[in-house]
N, C-alpha and C positions, 0 to 999 in steps of 0.2 A: 318544426324545426327542432332537432335533437338540442337540449341544452348541453352546454360541455361538461357539468359534472354529471350528468346522466351517461354522457359517452365515456367519460372515465370510469364509472362504476363498471360499464359493460365491458371495457378494455380490461379492467382488473380481473374480471371472471375468466376472460380469455387467457391471461397469461398465467392464470393458476392451472389450466389444463395440462400443460407440459409436465408438471410436477406429478400429477396424478399418473401421467404415462411413465415416469422415471421410476415411480415407487412401484408401478406394478412389473416393470421389467427388472427390478431388483439390481440394476447396474450402479456402481458408484460414480456420483457425479465427479466432475474435474473441477479443482479450485485452483485459486491463486492467492498468494500470499508475498507481499512485497516488504522488506525490511530495509530500512534506510539508516544509514550510519553518518550523520552529516559531516563529522569531522575526519571522516575517511581513516584509512589505514596506511602505515608507512610502507611505501611501495618496496624497499628493500628486504622486507620481512614478509609481504604477501604475495608478490610475484614469483612463479618458478623461474629458475634460470634456463636457459637456452637448452631444450631438448629433454627437459625434466617436468614432472607433473606434481611436485611437491615443493613447499617452502617452509621456513620456521612456523609460520602461522597455520598453513594448512595442515602440517604434522598433528596439530591438536584435533583434527577433523578425520584422522587417518582410518578410524574405524568405519567413516561414511564414504570413503575415497571413490567407491564405485558407484555412488548416488548423487555425486555433484560434478560440474563442469566449471572452470575457472576461465576467464577471458583476460587478455590484454590487448591495448590498441583500439579500445572502444570509448567513444564520446559522443556527445551531441553538438554537431556543428553550429557554430553561432550561438552556444549558451556559454556566457561568460560572466563576470561580475562576482568571480569568488564566493562567497558564503549566499549570496543571492540566487545561484544555481540551484539551490536545494529545492525551491518551489517547481523547478523545471525537470527535476530527476524522471519523472515519468509522463513528461509532456514534450520535451525537447524544444519548447518556445524559446525562440532566440532573444539575446540580450535583456535578460532580466532586470538589470540594473539601471536601465533608463527609465526616465518619468513617463515615457509614452507606453511602456510595457503592457501588453496584456496576454496573458497565460490561455493555453488551449486546455483541451480535455486530457486527462490523465489516461494512462494504459489501464489502470484498476477501472476506472468509471466506464471506459469504453467496453470493458468486459462485463462489467456489472449490467450495462444496458442489454447486453445478449444473453447473460445466465443469470444475472441477479433476481429475475422475476419469480424464480422457483421457490425462494427463500423469505423469510420474515424480515430479514436485513439485506436487501440487494447488496450492501456493502458495508464495511466498517471501517472507520478510519480511528486509530488509536495511536497514543503517543505517551512516553514516561515522562513528560514533563509538561508544565503550562505552556500553552501557545504564546511564547514571546519572540519567536524567531522564525524566519522565513522557511525553514525547514522542519517546523514542529508539526507539519502535515503535509504530505506529497499529494494527497488526494485533490483533483481538480473537477470541478462540474464542467460539463460542455460548454456553459456560459462563460468559464474562464475564472470562476470564483473557487477560492480554496475552500475545502469542507473542513469545518473544526473538528479536531482531533478529540476523541474521549480520552482523558487522562487520569480517570478515577476507576481503579479496579473494583470498587464496590458497587458503583453506578453501572460499570459495564456487565458484572454478574447480574444485576437486578434487571437490567435491562434484557438479558438474554434467557434468564433461568426462573426468575421469581415473578409468579402470577400476582397481579393487584387484586385488591379487594372489590367487592360489587361497587362500593362508593367510588373507589379509585378508578374503576374502569369507566363508571358513569361521568366522571369529572372528566377522564381523556377524551370521551367522544364529545362532551360539551366543548372541550377546547377545539377539537378538532372541527367541529361544526362552526365555532366562532371564526377560526380561521379561516375555513373555505368562505364564509360571508366576506370576511376583510378582503380577500383575494379576488372576490368577485367585483368588490366595489373599487379596488385599486386597478383592475384589469381594464374596467371600463374607463376610468380616469385617463389611464396610459394609452388606450386607443384614441381618444378624443386628441391627446397631445401628440400622437405620431403624426396626425394629419399637417402639423405645423413645423414639424423638425425637420432638419436637413443637414447633411454632412458627418462631422464628428459626433454632434448631439445624436442624431438619429442611430448611429452606430451604437452609442451608450444606452440609448433607449431599448434598443434590440437585445442587447446583453441583459438587460433589466427585464424585459419580458421574458426571455428564455429562462431566467431564473425563477419568474413567478411559474412558469408552465412546470418547470422541474418540481417547485413546491407543492402545486397541486396534485401532481402523481405521488408525492411523498405522502400527503395526507390522505389521499385515498387508499393508499397501500396500508397505511396505519389503522385505518378504521376497518380494513378488511381483515387484518391479522389480530386486531384487539380481543376479539372473541374465541380465537383459537387459543388450545392449550398449549403452554410452554413446556420444553423437554425436562424431565427430571435427570440429574445427574449426581453421581457420587463424589459431590465436592463441596465443601462447606463455604457459605458466602466470606470472601477474604475481607480483611481490614486494609484500608489504605497505608501505604507506607509514608508517612508524614517527612521523614529525613529525605530531602532531594538528593542527597549525596549518597545515598543507597541504589544508584542507578542499576547497578547490576541486579539486586534482589528485585527491583521494580520490574525490571527487563524480563526476570524468570516469571514472574507473577503474570504479567501481561502474556506471556508464552503460553502459560498454563491454560488461561481463559481462550486464547486464540484457537489452542488445539481442541478445547471442547465445543467451542463455536462452529468449527470444521466437522468435527466429529458428529455433532448432533445435527447437522446440515441446517443450523440457523443462519448461517451465509455461506457463500463460496468465495467471497472475493474479501480480502483484508489488506490494509496498509498498517504499518507500525514505524513510526520513528523513534530511533534510539539515541535521542540527544543528550550530549554530556556537556552543552553550553553551561558556563558559570558554576560547575559543580567540582568538587575534589572527591571523586569516588572513593568509597570505603574500601580499598583493596591494599593489601600488606605491601609497604614501599611507596606508596603514593601520598605524596604531601602537596601538591600543587594542583591548582586547577586546570582541567583538561585543556580548554582552548589555549590557554598560554602555553602549554606543554607542546602543542601542535606546532607552534612558531618555535622550535627549538633551537634553531641556528646552528645545528649538528652538535650541540653541546652534549656530551655523552651521559651527563646525569639526567637531562631532561628527557634523552631519548630511551634511558633506561625506565624512566617511570611510565612514558607514553607507552611504551612496549607492554608493560605491566596492563595497563588499563585495555589495550586493545587485544592483549591475549584472553583477558577475563570475558571481553563481549564475544570473542570467537569461540571460547570454551562453552559459554552460555547457549550459543547458537547451534554447537554441536549436541547439546542437551536437548535442545528442540527438536531437532532431527531424530534423535533416538525415541523421543515421546512419540513422534509420528510415524516412526517406523513400529512402534511396540502397537499401535492401533490397526487391528487386521480387519479388513473388508474383504468383499467379494473380489477374487483375482487379485489379491496383493493388499499391501498395507495403506494406511492414509498417506503416507509419504509418496506412494507410487502414483496416487491421483492428484497430488498437490503440487503445483509449481512453486517454487520458492526463490525468488530473486533476492539476494542479500548484496547490498554495495551501497556506494557512495556518490554523490555529486563532485566529490573532489578527488582529483588523482594525486596529489601531495598537497597537503594542508600547509605545510611548511612555507610553499610558496605560492599558496592560493590558486594552485591550478586546476582548471577544469577539464584537463586532458588525461588520457589513458587511465579511466575509471578501474578501480578495484571491483570486482564483480563475481558473484559465485551464483551459479542456477542450479537447484538441487530438486530431485524429484521429479513428478509430473510426467512419467513414461519417456523421458529422453533417454539416449545412450551416452552415459556419462563415463566418469573416469578420468577425463583428458584435459588438458590445457590447450585452448584455443587461442593461438597468438596473433595478432595483427599488426599492421604497421604502426608502431608506436610514436612516428614522427606524423604521417599523414593517416589519421585514425579512420576507421570504418565507423559508420554512424551507429550508435546505440539502438536508433529505431529498427534496425535490420535484425537483432536479437528480439525486439517488441513483436515483430511480424510472424517470427518463428513461434512464439509463445502463443500469439493469437491462434495461428493455424494448428497447433498441438491442443487448444482447447476447442477445436473443431469450430471456429469464427473463421469465417471466408473472409480473408483478407491479404492483399499483395501490397500494400503499403500502411505506413504510420506516418502521420503530417505529413512533410513533403519526400519523405524516403520511401522509395520501393524496392522491393524484394527482400528475401529471408537472409540468414545469416549463413554462409558457407560453413560446413564442417559439422553443425549442430543437426542431429537426425533423431527421429522420434523412433522408439523401439517397434512401432508398428509399421515403419518404412522398410 
């Protein structure tokens, strides 16, 4: 009988083989980056008017207009609960505000299962603020558990690019071995308990067992990569920005590290939450906390302040697009090989609406430059966009969650 851990070691060797093939062929890999803005964007400044492709916010991205597509009339059916919906941005699991809510696997983690085995980190979850809110991480495991996001730029840099000392590596291997032993013990006890559970308790136990299996794979992957060298980059280790109100500066710092992570093929899947809850962004003309401003009640002074914040966020996003465009690879730029979804779980934060979500899809080899408008009253499922994204990543799929089919009007350059 093959011991479970020996099987995982063998599986780890197998998943490494495609990476060798990829390197031999010298073809740039495809990547996915999702950036979530939990407090949304004011619809009147984001969405283009009928027949147009630009708007006040999109004008800030004018130099990249041929590299992205915007959408209106998309949302997740059944996803309500105002800010609770943030945890469902990439899952579409319904009714997140209910006590019995159980989340499902997020788009990024589904992609990581398919293409994450080629890199040191199958995926990275990053945030600009400490996890205190539903939307501070949008990455959700197959077992429905939110994956904690890295909030420290210093720690992220060290994980990506700083090799540990011999003693540090030995200590890491000991921790991995200890973790594996504990998992073995827990799994044995859980299996005995499984025989006597029924109904809802059994479902919860199955979810727990799935989490254990995911942890086993992560431990094995960490062991395999621990002795391999990390990439060298021409970028000094950053210092964390202590002031939470410097949210734009923190965003730009994380953008830099994400760009480096993708460029060095340290990962191919990243999620980033740009939460501005409970902060007064250091932006000229802004004096009030962002969340309060989103409930502006159509007061001109509050709208003016909120617009300054959202314009600063969009401008920073444009700088990220420029950085990705400036990294040249075989057959194009890093931007050409990276799908970037930028958007929010809120269609209108002022009314806590989870309908008609503001969304931008950039790069990734799609035919861009247009605005795709769908019925703003009877929304098209956002999951159809996810299916199109999966197919563009060469992941065979005709559905996501309960939704079948891809999004009409969005085409790949290869088609």
